[in-house]
C-alpha positions in Angstrom: 88.6 88.4 21.7 88.5 85.6 24.4 86.0 87.7 26.2 83.7 87.6 23.0 83.5 84.0 22.8 81.6 83.2 26.3 79.4 86.1 25.2 78.6 84.6 21.9 77.9 81.3 23.4 75.6 82.9 25.9 73.8 84.6 23.1 73.6 81.3 21.0 72.3 79.6 24.3 69.8 82.3 24.7 68.6 81.8 21.2 68.2 78.2 21.4 66.4 78.3 24.8 64.0 80.9 23.5 63.6 79.9 20.1 60.0 78.7 20.3 59.0 82.1 21.5 61.0 84.0 19.1 59.2 81.8 16.3 55.9 82.5 18.0 56.5 86.3 18.2 57.6 86.4 14.6 54.5 84.4 13.5 52.4 86.8 15.3 54.0 89.9 13.8 53.8 88.6 10.1 50.2 87.4 10.5 49.0 90.9 11.8 50.9 92.4 9.2 49.6 90.4 6.3 46.0 90.9 7.9 46.2 94.6 8.0 47.7 94.8 4.6 45.1 92.6 3.0 42.4 94.7 4.8 43.8 98.1 3.9 45.2 97.5 0.3 43.1 94.4 -0.9 39.8 94.9 0.6 38.0 93.5 -2.5 40.0 90.4 -2.5 39.3 89.9 1.2 35.6 90.0 0.5 35.8 86.7 -1.2 35.3 84.1 1.4 37.2 81.5 -0.8 40.3 83.8 -0.7 40.2 84.1 3.2 39.6 80.1 3.3 42.8 79.7 1.2 44.5 82.3 3.5 43.7 80.7 6.6 44.2 77.0 5.5 47.4 76.4 7.4 45.8 77.8 10.6 42.7 75.3 9.9 45.2 72.4 9.9 46.7 73.6 13.1 43.2 74.0 14.9 42.3 70.5 13.4 45.3 69.0 15.2 44.7 70.9 18.4 41.2 69.1 18.4 42.8 65.7 17.5 44.7 65.6 20.6 42.2 66.8 23.2 40.5 63.5 24.0 43.8 61.3 24.3 45.6 64.1 26.3 42.7 64.6 28.9 41.9 60.8 29.3 45.3 59.7 29.9 46.6 62.7 31.8 43.6 62.4 34.4 43.9 58.7 34.6 47.5 58.7 35.3 47.4 61.6 37.3 44.4 60.2 39.7 45.9 56.7 39.9 49.4 58.1 41.0 47.6 60.5 43.5 49.2 59.8 47.0 46.0 59.8 49.0 46.5 57.1 51.7 50.0 56.0 50.8 51.8 59.0 52.2 49.0 59.8 55.0 48.7 63.3 56.1 51.4 64.6 53.7 49.4 63.4 50.6 46.0 64.6 52.1 47.3 68.2 52.6 48.8 68.2 49.2 45.7 67.0 47.4 43.4 69.2 49.2 45.6 72.4 48.8 46.0 71.7 45.0 42.3 71.2 44.4 40.9 74.0 46.5 43.4 76.6 45.3 42.6 75.6 41.7 38.8 76.0 42.4 39.3 79.4 43.9 41.6 80.7 40.8 38.4 79.6 38.5 36.0 81.3 40.7 38.1 84.3 41.0 38.3 84.5 37.3 34.6 84.0 36.7 33.9 86.6 39.0 36.4 89.2 37.3 35.1 88.4 33.8 31.5 89.0 34.9 32.3 92.2 36.4 34.6 93.5 33.7 32.7 92.0 30.8 35.4 92.2 28.3 33.3 90.6 25.6 30.9 93.3 25.6 33.5 95.7 24.1 33.3 93.6 20.9 31.6 95.5 18.2 28.9 93.6 16.3 27.0 95.1 13.4 24.9 92.4 12.3 23.1 90.1 15.0 21.9 86.5 13.8 18.5 85.7 14.9 19.6 82.1 15.5 19.9 81.4 19.2 20.4 78.4 21.3 17.1 77.8 23.4 17.6 77.0 26.8 15.6 76.4 30.1 17.6 76.6 33.4 16.0 73.4 34.9 16.8 71.3 31.6 20.4 73.1 31.4 21.0 71.6 34.9 19.6 68.1 34.2 21.5 67.9 31.0 24.7 68.7 32.8 24.0 65.9 35.2 23.0 63.4 32.3 26.5 64.3 30.7 28.4 63.6 33.8 26.7 60.0 33.3 27.5 59.0 29.6 25.4 55.8 28.6 28.1 55.2 26.1 31.7 55.8 26.8 32.8 55.5 23.0 29.6 57.6 21.9 30.6 60.1 24.6 33.7 61.1 22.3 31.3 62.3 19.4 27.8 62.9 20.9 26.5 64.9 24.0 23.0 64.8 25.5 21.0 68.1 25.2 17.3 68.9 25.3 15.4 70.1 22.4 12.1 71.9 22.2 9.3 72.1 19.6 9.4 75.3 17.3 5.9 77.0 17.1 4.8 80.1 15.3 3.3 83.1 17.2 1.9 86.4 16.4 4.1 89.3 17.5 2.7 92.8 17.1 5.1 95.9 17.0 4.1 98.3 19.3 5.2 101.2 17.3 4.2 100.3 13.8 1.2 98.2 15.0 2.2 95.5 12.3 1.8 91.9 13.3 4.2 89.2 12.0 4.9 85.6 12.6 7.8 84.4 14.5 9.4 81.4 15.6 9.5 80.6 19.3 10.1 77.4 21.3 7.4 75.7 23.4 9.4 74.6 26.6 6.6 72.2 27.6 7.2 69.9 24.5 10.7 68.6 24.7 12.6 65.6 24.2 15.9 64.5 25.3 18.4 63.6 22.2 22.0 63.3 21.4 23.6 66.0 19.5 27.0 66.1 17.7 29.9 67.0 19.9 32.3 65.7 22.5 30.7 65.0 25.8 33.9 66.3 27.5 32.3 66.5 31.0 31.6 62.6 31.0 34.9 61.7 29.8 36.5 63.8 32.6 34.5 62.3 35.3 35.0 58.7 34.0 38.8 59.3 33.7 39.1 60.6 37.4 37.0 57.7 38.9 38.7 55.0 36.8 42.1 56.5 37.7 41.1 56.6 41.4 40.0 53.0 41.4 43.3 51.9 39.8 45.5 53.7 42.4 43.6 51.8 44.9 44.0 48.4 43.4 47.8 48.5 44.5 49.9 45.9 42.6 47.1 44.5 40.6 46.6 48.1 38.7 50.2 48.5 38.1 50.1 47.3 34.6 47.3 49.6 33.8 48.8 52.6 35.3 52.1 52.1 33.6 50.2 51.9 30.3 48.6 55.3 31.1 51.7 56.8 32.2 53.3 55.6 29.0 50.5 56.7 26.8 50.8 60.2 28.7 54.2 60.7 28.0 53.6 59.7 24.1 50.8 62.1 23.9 52.8 65.1 25.7 55.6 64.5 23.1 53.0 64.6 20.2 51.6 67.8 21.8 55.2 69.3 21.8 55.5 68.7 18.1 51.9 69.9 17.3 52.8 73.0 19.3 56.0 73.6 17.2 53.6 74.1 14.4 51.8 77.0 16.4 53.8 80.0 14.9 52.8 79.3 11.3 49.4 78.2 12.1 48.8 81.3 14.4 50.3 83.3 11.8 47.8 82.4 9.0 44.9 82.2 11.4 45.5 85.9 12.4 46.0 87.1 8.9 42.9 85.5 7.9 40.8 86.8 10.7 42.2 90.3 10.7 41.9 90.5 6.9 38.2 89.8 7.1 37.5 92.2 9.9 35.6 95.2 9.3 36.8 97.1 12.6 39.9 95.4 13.7 40.6 98.4 16.0 37.4 97.7 17.9 38.2 94.1 18.2 41.7 94.6 19.6 39.7 96.9 22.2 37.9 94.0 23.3 41.3 91.9 23.3 42.8 94.6 25.6 40.0 94.4 28.2 40.4 90.5 28.0 44.1 90.9 28.7 43.4 93.3 31.6 40.7 90.7 33.3 43.4 87.8 33.1 46.4 89.9 34.3 44.3 91.3 37.1 43.1 87.6 38.0 46.6 86.3 38.1 47.8 89.2 40.4 45.2 88.9 42.8 45.6 85.2 43.0 49.2 85.1 43.0 50.0 88.1 45.2 46.9 88.4 47.5 44.8 84.9 47.8 47.8 82.5 47.8 49.9 84.7 50.4 46.9 85.2 52.6 46.2 81.3 52.6 49.9 80.7 53.4 49.8 83.5 56.2 46.6 82.0 57.8 48.0 78.5 57.9 51.9 79.1 58.6 51.7 82.5 60.2 54.8 83.3 58.3 55.7 86.1 55.8 54.6 84.6 52.4 56.7 87.2 50.4 60.0 85.8 51.9 59.3 82.4 49.9 58.4 84.5 46.9 61.9 86.1 47.1 63.6 82.6 47.6 61.9 81.3 44.5 62.4 84.3 42.4 64.6 82.5 40.3 61.9 79.6 39.5 59.4 82.3 38.8 61.6 84.1 36.3 62.4 80.8 34.5 58.7 80.1 34.2 58.2 83.4 32.7 60.9 82.7 30.1 60.2 79.0 29.3 56.3 79.2 29.7 56.7 75.6 31.0 56.1 74.2 34.7 57.7 71.2 33.7 61.0 72.5 32.8 61.1 74.9 35.7 60.8 71.9 38.0 64.5 71.5 38.6 64.9 75.2 39.4 61.9 75.1 41.6 63.4 72.2 43.7 66.8 73.7 43.9 65.3 77.0 45.1 63.0 75.5 47.6 65.6 73.2 49.4 68.6 75.6 49.1 67.2 79.1 49.6 63.8 78.7 51.5 65.4 75.6 53.4 62.3 73.3 53.1 62.8 69.6 53.8 63.9 67.8 50.7 61.8 65.1 51.1 58.7 67.2 51.2 60.0 69.3 48.2 60.9 66.1 46.1 57.4 64.6 46.9 55.0 67.8 46.5 56.6 69.7 43.6 56.4 66.7 40.9 52.7 66.3 41.7 52.3 70.0 41.5 53.9 70.2 38.2 51.5 67.8 36.9 48.1 68.8 38.5 48.5 72.2 40.2 47.7 74.7 37.4 46.0 77.6 39.1 47.0 80.1 36.6 45.8 78.0 33.7 42.5 77.4 35.4 41.7 81.1 35.9 42.8 81.7 32.3 40.6 79.0 30.8 37.5 80.3 32.9 38.1 83.8 31.9 38.8 83.1 28.1 35.7 80.7 27.9 33.3 83.3 29.3 35.0 86.0 27.3 34.2 84.1 24.1 30.6 83.3 25.3 30.1 87.1 26.0 31.2 87.7 22.1 28.8 85.1 20.9 26.1 86.3 23.0 26.6 89.8 21.2 26.6 88.2 17.9 23.3 86.8 18.8 24.1 83.1 18.5 24.2 82.1 22.0 22.0 82.6 25.1 23.5 84.4 28.1 25.1 82.1 30.5 23.0 80.3 33.0 23.8 79.0 36.5 24.2 75.5 34.9 26.9 77.0 32.4 28.7 78.6 35.2 29.1 75.2 37.0 30.1 73.6 33.8 33.0 76.2 33.6 34.1 75.7 37.0 34.1 72.1 37.1 35.8 71.6 33.4 38.1 74.5 33.8 39.4 72.8 37.1 39.5 69.3 35.9 41.0 70.6 32.2 43.8 72.6 34.1 44.7 69.0 36.0 45.0 67.4 32.7 47.1 70.2 31.2 50.5 69.3 30.1 53.3 71.3 31.6 54.5 72.6 28.1 54.2 75.9 26.5 50.8 76.7 24.9 49.2 73.4 26.2 46.6 75.7 27.7 45.3 76.1 24.2 44.4 72.5 24.0 42.7 72.4 27.4 40.9 75.7 26.5 39.0 73.7 23.8 37.7 71.5 26.5 35.9 74.0 28.3 34.6 75.6 25.0 33.2 72.0 23.9 31.5 71.6 27.3 29.7 75.1 26.8 28.7 74.2 23.1 30.8 77.3 22.0 32.8 77.2 18.6 36.2 75.9 19.3 37.4 77.9 16.2 36.9 81.1 18.4 40.0 80.4 20.1 41.5 82.6 17.2 40.2 85.6 19.2 42.8 85.2 21.9 45.6 83.9 20.2 47.3 87.3 19.4 48.0 87.8 23.0 48.2 84.2 24.3 51.9 83.8 24.1 52.2 86.6 26.7 49.5 85.3 29.0 51.0 81.9 28.8 54.0 82.8 30.4 52.2 84.7 33.1 49.9 82.0 33.9 52.9 79.4 34.1 54.6 81.8 36.7 51.5 81.6 38.8 51.1 77.8 38.2 54.9 77.5 39.7 54.2 80.0 42.4 51.1 77.8 43.6 53.5 74.8 43.6 56.0 76.7 45.8 53.3 77.9 48.2 51.7 74.4 48.4 55.2 72.8 49.3 55.9 75.4 52.1 52.6 74.7 53.6 52.8 71.1 53.7 56.4 71.3 55.1 54.8 73.5 57.8 51.8 71.2 58.7 53.4 67.9 58.2 56.6 68.3 60.1 55.6 65.8 62.8 54.4 63.3 60.1 57.5 63.3 58.2 58.7 59.8 59.8 55.9 58.2 57.8 57.7 59.3 54.6 60.8 57.7 55.9 59.1 54.6 56.5 57.8 54.7 53.0 61.0 55.3 51.5 62.4 52.3 53.6 59.9 50.1 52.4 60.4 50.7 48.7 57.6 53.0 47.9 58.2 55.1 44.8 57.3 58.8 45.3 58.1 60.4 42.1 54.4 60.5 41.0 54.6 57.2 39.0 53.4 54.6 41.3 52.7 54.1 45.2 52.9 50.9 47.1 54.1 49.5 50.3 55.3 46.2 51.5 54.8 46.9 54.9 51.5 45.4 56.2 51.5 48.0 59.1 51.5 50.9 56.5 47.8 50.3 55.2 46.2 52.3 58.0 48.1 55.7 57.0 
């Protein structure tokens, strides 16, 4: 009887710890079940768009809440993160950390883009009716629009509008070679154009402004401290709001899946495309986590990277279970200091920064998911094939959006919509990946944490001779918990 009490406590603790996961899985199962029942037994009812709208209404509210939180989350996270970035204050330590995080995140994005372009999971999506409406694009104008949006003329306007190039429509005679019948069709005259403001969020402009503004605040020293503290406070408040919204996810996702599956003509074919999408993401995460990062570590440190992986296996399993790099941080620090035997000063400095800005798995997932959704829309006939400028947009926004992602479960859904907004894709198409996102979220979180561990081990190896700088910084009252960095030592400014 006494032995049953600890088991019961462990069971209750497990349920409390994974309550969100259980609720999310339950919501997915119920949603898929309702959708299949509606499609198989009430197909006539499902053909009424109003009935489908009623069924998906809670999911619509969830999507609106996600869209609501995009701008405040990205702006506050990037400003606070860039202002807290330890560029000069910690000398070589900070420089290596920043260079590693940014470069590996970009490599993850490029790897994801390469895989999704090769596997093309969106091509397995079956479309019967193809729309004639397409987004007219010209490669040169796409590149110019990209640069224009980097420099918005109105910061407030950037939250509601973005700059695009429009073309004049003309009617041309088109002759069918088979039937020899000539018809009038609309085409676009690329020589007649005008640059206008279109409805939509200029995410790229907001991201660039937030990064530059944050860097400037960080360089202002004590004068910038009030703004930095304000941004950190706002960021904490927004993250708590995100956590509240995410708890509505099981209900929202349930009704989104029910309405979408209920209105599908061939759900089996749609799930086939989803399977290829999962394969692409998991393959990318595997290659980045088990091949790319270990190779980088071996080249720099000349040590076995898989020993480090063994030492931090507890942290990686915790990340898989919690889907939160922030919740895993304490376990990560403990594994790196006690098992991997890394310098505690390096660990306490690098890991908190990594949990905030280093999201390799999230960046790779966002690149794959956005291009997957773009491929589906190309097949639907409502979107042109991605241009070179579009791929540049994906690489930039996925990298920077991952930096702004909160370390909480399903926060990637919020930043995912940033990339879709930047590409001009319908954000509601996020529903296409919701059924498997709960699983991929855990996998990409584990890669995020593993990237932090590799980065910490690299910094520990390369900055051993410079650790006395960190001692000087601590003796002069520098705060190194990713909040604010400043030295009272006049001789410290050259570092």
